[in-house]
C-alpha positions as CSV (number, residue, x, y, z in Angstrom):
1,M,0.0,0.0,0.0
2,N,1.3,3.5,-0.9
3,K,1.5,5.6,2.1
4,K,-0.6,8.8,2.1
5,V,1.1,12.2,1.9
6,I,0.5,14.1,5.2
7,L,-0.3,17.7,4.7
8,F,0.0,20.0,7.7
9,D,-1.8,23.3,8.0
10,I,0.7,25.9,9.5
11,N,-0.8,28.7,11.5
12,E,-2.3,27.4,14.9
13,T,-1.7,23.8,13.8
14,V,2.1,23.7,13.6
15,L,2.9,27.3,14.7
16,N,1.6,28.8,17.9
17,L,-0.3,32.0,17.1
18,G,-0.5,32.6,20.8
19,T,3.0,34.1,20.8
20,L,1.5,37.2,19.3
21,Q,-1.0,37.7,22.2
22,S,1.1,40.2,24.2
23,R,2.0,42.3,21.1
24,F,-1.6,42.6,20.0
25,Q,-2.8,43.4,23.5
26,A,-0.2,46.1,23.9
27,T,-1.1,47.6,20.6
28,F,-5.0,47.5,20.9
29,G,-5.5,47.4,24.7
30,R,-7.7,44.3,24.5
31,E,-7.2,40.6,25.4
32,D,-9.4,39.5,22.6
33,A,-7.7,41.5,20.0
34,L,-5.6,38.7,18.5
35,S,-8.5,36.2,18.4
36,L,-10.8,38.8,16.9
37,W,-8.2,39.7,14.3
38,F,-7.7,36.1,13.2
39,S,-11.4,35.3,13.1
40,K,-12.1,38.3,11.0
41,L,-9.2,37.5,8.8
42,L,-10.6,34.0,8.1
43,H,-14.0,35.4,7.6
44,L,-12.7,38.0,5.0
45,S,-10.8,35.2,3.1
46,T,-14.0,33.1,3.0
47,V,-15.9,36.1,1.6
48,C,-13.3,36.5,-1.1
49,I,-13.6,32.7,-2.0
50,T,-17.4,33.0,-2.3
51,T,-17.4,36.3,-4.3
52,M,-14.2,35.5,-6.3
53,V,-12.3,38.5,-5.0
54,K,-8.7,38.1,-5.8
55,S,-6.1,39.0,-3.1
56,D,-3.5,37.5,-1.0
57,F,-3.3,36.7,2.8
58,A,-0.9,39.5,3.6
59,E,-3.2,42.1,2.1
60,L,-6.1,40.6,3.9
61,A,-4.2,40.7,7.2
62,R,-3.4,44.4,6.9
63,I,-7.1,45.1,6.0
64,T,-8.2,43.1,9.0
65,L,-5.8,45.1,11.3
66,D,-7.3,48.4,10.1
67,T,-10.8,46.8,10.8
68,I,-10.2,46.0,14.5
69,A,-8.2,49.2,15.0
70,A,-11.4,51.0,13.9
71,S,-13.5,48.9,16.2
72,Y,-11.2,49.6,19.1
73,K,-10.8,53.3,18.1
74,V,-7.0,52.9,18.0
75,Q,-4.8,54.9,15.5
76,L,-2.6,52.3,13.9
77,T,0.5,53.7,12.2
78,E,2.0,52.1,9.1
79,D,5.1,51.2,11.2
80,K,2.9,49.4,13.8
81,R,0.9,47.6,11.0
82,T,4.1,46.5,9.3
83,E,5.5,45.3,12.8
84,L,2.3,43.2,13.5
85,V,2.3,41.7,10.1
86,G,6.0,41.0,10.3
87,A,5.7,39.3,13.6
88,F,3.6,36.6,12.0
89,S,6.9,35.5,10.4
90,N,8.3,34.6,13.7
91,L,6.0,32.2,15.3
92,A,7.2,29.4,17.5
93,A,6.4,25.9,16.7
94,Y,4.4,23.9,19.3
95,A,6.7,21.6,21.3
96,D,5.0,18.4,19.8
97,V,5.5,19.3,16.2
98,K,9.1,18.2,15.6
99,P,8.6,14.8,17.3
100,A,5.4,14.3,15.3
101,L,6.9,15.1,12.0
102,S,10.0,13.1,12.7
103,K,7.9,10.0,13.5
104,L,5.8,10.3,10.4
105,R,8.9,10.5,8.1
106,Q,10.6,7.7,10.0
107,H,7.5,5.6,9.1
108,G,7.9,6.4,5.4
109,F,5.4,9.2,5.1
110,K,6.0,12.2,2.9
111,V,5.1,15.4,4.9
112,A,4.1,18.7,3.3
113,A,3.1,22.1,4.5
114,L,-0.1,23.7,3.2
115,S,-1.1,27.3,4.0
116,N,-3.2,30.2,2.9
117,S,-0.1,32.4,3.3
118,S,2.3,33.3,0.5
119,L,5.1,30.9,-0.3
120,T,7.6,33.4,0.8
121,L,5.9,33.9,4.2
122,I,5.4,30.1,4.8
123,T,9.1,29.4,3.9
124,T,10.2,32.1,6.3
125,Q,8.0,30.9,9.0
126,I,9.2,27.4,8.8
127,E,12.9,28.6,8.6
128,N,12.4,30.8,11.7
129,A,10.8,28.0,13.6
130,Q,13.6,25.8,12.6
131,L,11.3,23.2,10.8
132,T,13.0,23.3,7.4
133,D,14.4,19.9,7.7
134,Y,11.1,18.4,8.8
135,F,9.0,19.0,5.6
136,D,9.5,17.4,2.3
137,E,7.5,20.1,0.4
138,I,5.9,23.6,1.1
139,I,2.8,24.5,-0.7
140,S,1.1,27.8,-0.8
141,V,-2.4,28.6,-2.2
142,E,-1.2,31.8,-3.8
143,E,-1.1,30.4,-7.3
144,T,-4.8,29.4,-7.1
145,G,-5.9,33.0,-6.4
146,S,-8.1,31.6,-3.6
147,F,-7.8,30.2,0.0
148,K,-8.7,27.1,2.0
149,P,-11.4,25.7,2.3
150,D,-12.1,26.3,-1.4
151,P,-12.0,22.9,-3.2
152,V,-9.7,24.4,-5.8
153,V,-7.0,24.7,-3.2
154,Y,-7.0,21.1,-2.2
155,E,-7.1,20.0,-5.8
156,F,-4.1,22.3,-6.4
157,A,-2.2,20.6,-3.5
158,A,-2.8,17.1,-5.1
159,Q,-1.6,18.4,-8.4
160,K,1.6,19.9,-7.0
161,L,2.3,16.6,-5.1
162,H,1.3,14.5,-8.2
163,Q,-1.0,12.4,-6.0
164,P,-4.7,11.6,-6.3
165,K,-6.7,13.5,-3.7
166,E,-7.6,10.3,-1.8
167,Q,-3.9,9.8,-1.2
168,L,-3.7,13.0,0.8
169,C,-4.4,13.5,4.5
170,L,-4.7,17.0,6.0
171,V,-3.9,17.5,9.7
172,A,-5.3,20.8,11.0
173,T,-6.7,22.4,14.1
174,H,-9.5,24.4,12.2
175,D,-12.8,22.4,11.7
176,W,-13.5,24.5,8.6
177,D,-10.2,23.3,7.0
178,T,-10.6,19.6,7.9
179,H,-14.4,19.8,6.6
180,G,-13.0,21.4,3.4
181,A,-10.5,18.7,2.9
182,L,-13.0,16.0,3.5
183,S,-15.5,17.7,1.2
184,A,-12.9,17.9,-1.5
185,G,-12.1,14.1,-1.3
186,L,-9.0,14.1,1.0
187,S,-8.9,12.4,4.4
188,A,-8.2,14.5,7.4
189,A,-7.1,14.4,11.0
190,Y,-8.1,17.0,13.6
191,I,-5.8,18.2,16.3
192,D,-7.8,20.0,19.0
193,R,-5.5,22.9,20.1
194,T,-8.2,25.1,21.6
195,G,-10.9,23.1,23.2
196,V,-13.6,24.8,21.3
197,P,-16.3,22.2,20.2
198,Y,-16.0,20.9,16.6
199,N,-18.8,22.4,14.4
200,P,-21.6,19.7,14.3
201,L,-22.5,20.8,10.8
202,Y,-19.1,20.0,9.3
203,L,-17.9,16.6,8.1
204,K,-15.9,15.1,11.0
205,P,-12.5,13.3,10.6
206,K,-12.4,9.8,12.1
207,M,-9.0,10.7,13.5
208,N,-9.0,13.4,16.2
209,S,-7.1,14.1,19.3
210,K,-5.9,16.8,21.8
211,L,-2.4,15.3,21.5
212,M,-0.3,15.5,18.2
213,M,1.6,12.3,18.9
214,N,-1.7,10.4,19.5
215,L,-2.9,11.7,16.1
216,V,0.3,10.7,14.4
217,D,0.0,7.2,15.9
218,M,-3.6,7.0,14.5
219,I,-2.3,8.1,11.1
220,I,0.4,5.4,11.2
221,A,-2.0,2.8,12.3
222,D,-4.6,3.7,9.7
223,Q,-2.0,2.8,7.0
224,Q,-1.0,-0.6,8.4
């Protein structure tokens, strides 16, 4: 049996977005600033998918910063905006990521990164998190002109990897992402990083855990 290629979502799944918490709180004066920014960013990208507005994640990130600055009545300078977006390049990896990626590769799995961010940003993030040697390939959605969970994106990943979609498994901490992958014909595994209930309206992966190593063991066992 050919082993599946394991795709990893990057932001929040592999890299800890929480490391930006203090920076966002200092800028906007609110504890919920980071979570609000990220949720609005995802909402904006989804609207762009649905209405076929072409953009990139960096532009959407900047627009969303302006949106929450207006909501909090904070004057956001261009330098501060650039600083916040730039900080996105220096997220730390969760402690369980390197052992998990290592174990998958030791068991013969090809491991790839798949993100809504630009290829330049993903590559920089992975380098700064010292994960370059743990991924076999890095894939950005930017060539598609769309974002996850658009089915076009998962099809694009399959083409880049020269694999049928059923040979791909996405690992993500976003239920909308695992739902998107399952809807597109991939398999998926859900890592619960937040404790927020999985949306009951979404397709649910058969593999899910709060612990990344447990999830990896499930992936390995599923292929034996």
